[in-house]
N, C-alpha and C positions, 0 to 999 in steps of 0.2 A: 325036244320040247318046242311047242309052237310059240309064235310071237305073243299071242294072247296070254298064254299061260305064264310065259316068262315075265310079262308085264303085270301080272296079277297083284304083286305086292304094292306096286306104285298106284295101280287103279284102286286098290283097297285103301291106301293112304288118302288119295284124292276124295273118295267117297266119304271116308271117315271125317275128314276136315269139313266137308260140306255139311254133314250131319251134325257135327259138333257145333258149328256156327248157327245152324238152323235151330237146334235145341236150345241154345243159350239165348238167342235173340228173339225167336218167335214163339217159344212155348214157356210154360211155367216150370220146366225141368231145371233143376239146379245144375251148376257147372260140374259138380262132383259126378252126378249121374250121367251128364252129357259126355264127360271124358271117359268114363268107364264104358259107355255105349260105343263111343268112337273107337276105343281100344279093341273091343270085341269085334266090331265090324271090320277094322283094319286087319285083324288076325284071320277072321273067317274068309274074307275076300282075298287075302294074301296067301291062302292055301294051307293055313295051319289047322291041325286037328283040334276038335272042340276041347278035349281035355288039356291039350298043350296051351291053349289060349288062357284058360283059367289059371293054370300053373304060372304062366309068364306074368299075368296081371298081378297075382298075389305076390310073386317074388319081386316084381318091379316096384309095387306099392311099398312092400316092407323094406326093400333095399334102400329106397329113397328116404323114407322116414327114419330108418335106422341110422343114417348119417347126419340128419339135421333135425329130426323131430324133437329131441330133448333140448337142443339149443333154442329152437323156436319157443318152446314152453318156458324155458328159463328167461329168455329175453322179454317176453310179454309180462312175466311176473315182476321182473325188475322194473320194467316200464311203468307198471301200475303203481308201484310204491313211489317212484319219482313223481308220478302224476298227483297222488293224494298228499304228498309230503310238502308240496310247495317248492320243490327243487327247481322246477322249470321256471317259475316266477323269479326265484333268486338269481338264476343264471341271466335272465333277461335284465333285471335291475342292475346287475353288476356290469354287464356290457354297456348299458345305457350310461352308467356313471363314468366308465372308462373313456368312452368315445365322446361324451359331452353333447352339448346342444347342436342342433342342425345336422346330426348324424344318426338320428334315431332309426332311420330305415336300415342302416348298416348294422346297428345293434340288434334289431329284431331279426334281420336275415341271418346273422351269425348265431343268434339264439335258436332259430328254427333249424339251422344246419346241424346243431349239436343235439337238440332235444328230440328231433324226429327219429334219431337212431333207435332209442328204446321205446318211445311213446308213439302210438298210432296217430297218424297225421290229422285225422278229423278231430280227435280229442285234444291234441296239442293246440290246434288253432282255436278251439273253443276256450281252452285254458288261458292262452296268451293274448287273445284278441282284446280283452278289456284293458290290458297294458298298452297295446297299440293305440287304442282309442283314447286313453288318458294322455298318452304322449302327444297325440295329434291335437288334443284340446289345450293342454298346458303349454306345449312348445309351439303352438300355432303352426303345426305342420299339416299338410294335406293327408287325410286319412287313407286315401287311395295309395299314396306312396308308401306309407308305413305298413298298411294292411297287406298289400300285394307283396312287399318285400318279405314280410313275415311268412306269408303263405308260400312264397317261392323258396325260401330257405328250408321250410318244412318238407315240401313235396319232393325236392330233388334227392335229399339223402334218404327219404322214405322209399324211394324207388331204386336206389343204387347201393346202399350200405347195409350189410348185415350188422347186428342180428335182426334187423327188420325182416319179417317173415318172407316177403317176396324175393328179395335178393338172396336170402339164405336158401330158399327152395331152389332157385336157379343154380346156385353154387353146387347143391347136391345133385341136380339133374345133369349138370355138365361135368361133375366129378372134379371140381377145382378146389383148391385149398381155401378155407373160409378166411384165413388171415390175409391171403393175397387178394381175395375178393373185397375184403373190408378196406384195405389200403388203397387199391386202385379206385374203388368207389368214392372214397373221400377225396382223392385227387381229381377225378373226373367231375365230381359234383361242384367243385369250386368255380370254374368258369361259367357253369350253368347258372349258379346263384348270382354271380356277378352280372350276367346279362339281364336277369330278371330284375335286379335292383336298379340297374340303369333304365330299364323299361318303366319301372315303377316311378322313378323320378320324372320321366317324360309324361307319365299319366298325370302326375301332380300339376304339371304345366298345362296340359291339355284341359283338365277340369279343375281350375284353381279354386273354385267356390264350392267344391264338393264337401258336404257335411252329412254324415250317416246318422240316421235315427237309430234308437235301440231296436233290436229285432222285432218286427211286427208280423210278418206273414208266415212264421214257422213256430207254432207253440212249443215244439220239442226243443228247438234251439233257444227260444226265449227262456224256457225253464232252465236249461243248462246255464245260460248266461246269468240268470237271477240266483241260481244255486251257487255259482262261482262267487258272485259279489257278496252273498251272505257268508260264505265260508271264509272269504278273505278278511272280513272284519275281525281285527284283533288276532290274526293268525301269525304265529311266530314261525318265520321261515328259517330253514337250515342255513348254515354258512355256505359260501360259494365253494370252498374246498370240499365240504361234505356233499354238496349238490353234484359236483363234477366227479367225485371219486368213483361211484358205481358205474359211470359211463367210461371214464378214462382207464380205470384199472384193467378191465378185460381187453380193451384195445391195446394197451401197453404189453400185457402178457402175451396176447396173440401175436403182436408185432415181433417181440423178442423170439418167440418160438419160430416164426416164419424166417426171421433173420438167421438164426442158428441153422435151420434146415437148409437155407440157401447156401450158407458158408460151407456146410458139411459136404456139399456136392462139388466144391471147387477142389482141384488138384492141390495137394499139400495140406488140405484141411480134413482129410478123410477120417482121421481119428477123433475129430471134434465131438462126434456123437457119443463117444465113450466117456467124456468128461462128466463127472457127477453134477456139476452146476448146470451144464447143458441139459442133462437128463432131467434135472429138477424143473427147468423152465419148459422142457418139452412136455412134461406132465401138466404144469400149471398153465401153460399156454394153449393147451387143447381147448377148443371152444366150449366143450361141456364143462370142464373144470373152471375155466375163466369166467363163464357166465354164472356158475354156481357160487363162486366167490363174490361176484357182483351182486347177486341176490342177497347173500348174507350181509354184505356191506350196506346195501340199501335198507334192509330191515333193521339192523342194529345201529346204524348211524343217522339215518334220516327220520325214522319213527321210533326212537328208543323207548318212548313212554306209552306207545300204543299197546293195548292189551292183546293177548293171544287170539281171542275170538275175532277182533277187528282185523288183525294182521292176516289171519288165515282167510278171512272173507275177501279182503282186497287181493290177495295172491290168487285166489280162486276166480275172482272176477277177471283177472288177467288171462288165466287159462281158458276161461269160457270164450273170450274174444279170439283165441288162437285155434279153437277146435276146428272150425270149418276150413281155415287156412291149411292146417295140417292135412285134412282129408283131400282138399283140392291138390295140394302139392304131391301127396301120395298117388292120387289118380293120374297126375301128370307123369310121374315115374312109371306107372303101369302102362300108359300110352307109349312112352318112349321105349320101354322094354319090348312091347309088341312090335314096334317098328324095327327094332334091331333084329329080333328073332325071325320076323317075316321076310327079311331081306330088303325091305323098302329103303332103309337107310343107306345100305351099300349101293343099291342101284342108282338112287338119286345122287349120292355122293360122287359117283363116276361122272354123271352128267354135269353137276355143278362145278366140279373141278376144272372143266373146260370152258366155263363162262368167263367173259372178260370183266370180272369184278371180284373183289375180295370175298371169299366164302363167308367171312364173319358177318357180312351184311345180311345173310339169310335170316338169322334170328332177329336182327333189327327190323327187317321188312315184315316178317310174320308178326312180331310183337306190335308193330305200328298198326297193321291191319286189324288185328284182334282188338286192340285198344279202341280204335275208331268205331268198330262194330258194336262192342258190348260195354265199353266204359271202364271196367275195373282194371287198374294197372297191374295188380297182383295176378289176376287171371290171365292177362295178356302176356306177361313175362313168363309165367309158368307154362302156358300153352306153347309159346314160342320155343322155350327150352326143351319141352318134351318132344316136339316135332323135329327141331333142328339138331339137337345133340346127337342122335343116332346117325344122322346124315353126315355131320361134320367130323364125327369120329373116324369115318372111313377115308377122309381126305388128308393126305400127308401134308405136314407143315402148318396145319391150322392151330392157332393158339386158342385153346379152349377157355382160358381166362378172359381174353378179349371178346370171344364169342358170347360168354356169359354176360359181360357188361353191355354188349350190344343188345342183348335181349332186354336188359333192364332199361336202357336208354330209349329203346323203341316204345316202351310203355308210357312215356311222358307225353306222347303226341296228343295235341288238341283236346284237352279236357273240356267236355261240354255236358249236355243235358243228362247223359247216362252215367256221369261220373259224380259220385256222392260229394266229393270235395268241391266241385263246381257250385253246388247248392249251398254247402256250408259257408264258403267264402262270400258268395254274393248275398246270401240272406243275412249273414251276420253284419255285413256292411250296408244292408238296406238297399241293394241295387236290384231294381225290378225290370228295367228296360232290357230286352233280349240283346240288342246290339251292344249296349254297355256291358252286359254280363260277359259276352264273348270277348270284348276288348279287355276287360279286367282279368279274365282267367284263361280263356281258350288260347289267346295269342301268346301270353307269357309262357304257358306250358309248351307251346309249339316252338318258341324261341329256345327254350331249354333243350327240347328234343333235337333241334338243329345243331345247337352247340355241342350237345352230347355226341351227335354223329361225328362231328369234326374230331372230338376228343378220342372216340373209338378208333377212327382211322389213323390218327397220330400214334395212339398206343399200339396199334397193329403194326405200324411201320417201325416202331422202336423195339418192341419185344420180339 
């Protein structure tokens, strides 16, 4: 075999990545089609037969969605019920009451940290921003401090913690346990949120006289804001316990399942998996079952008086928002499968293993670059996972859980004009100056990204 032919899979991967980035950034082609085109090109240039390419793409697509597709669907259904029931607001009010005055930014950050796990980050900010604004006015706190703290709490867990679709897709692509992904994501997110809150406090000192108008330059956001205010009038909120129950119940069940699974692998605990109680929690703690229970809890405790038609409508609204994420995640699985079958993953793995850096940084770097180029954190982490998972799988000693979290953390980098949340945050707070927009959102997301990198390296050293 000639050198050129032996390098064909790597050349195919390089060309596929260039084509993928070009299609996403410079054309009107959707990321789904771009990923499928990149997968086809990587297979063809890598020497795979045409029929094999199609088979691998479909198997990779189906295999990825088979492991996480149902969980994504259930997660967004549960999130939609939390959104319309007022549970998010109740959580915010409760933390505000507990923490007291002059700590409003911490209350909003903690609320965001919890709420963004089931609710899409853009929607969650629109829902909770009026509370942040009211706090700033009544408590005479700087709105930049409270608003950025809220957005920071929301964005970090949105990028790192399942069942948020992005991290869930990454877990499927790397083949790691969803429970382990959830727990490590919650831990890694904490210092990132802490750094953003401290930065938000500094912003308040830098711009002490900042007062935001009601949204002016975005009719869509203004409409959402007005709809929220109208719906809030006279709205009976669920209790804090019921508000948290659909979020914490699946987390607890998945944690117990993961704990029992870990203990069963320890010498002396080998028979643990035969215990009936353990088997029960193994069933209940599977993400599909845990999220199914969560949806039922949300429907029957948060909106007990809502009629069947409205309930079905809200659940289906949640599913509609997940449709394209499911397809993009499946396409990422297809691309990863082609890279494995073509041999590109194994060839690059041999080269990367000899580099003077931890291999888990590969998904972090790829995710960072894709995030900067095209803006979407979900697309960035899924693309990074689909490219790097086949490579890292061939390198001995790589912890795939850490690699998966590296892909999610890389996607936090420098949110700016091509990031939808950049506009939601800045427009809701009435910030129009470009320099201030970057200071308010691009810099804190980059600080979270850098903090996340440190967390990933520490996790890699520990696990």
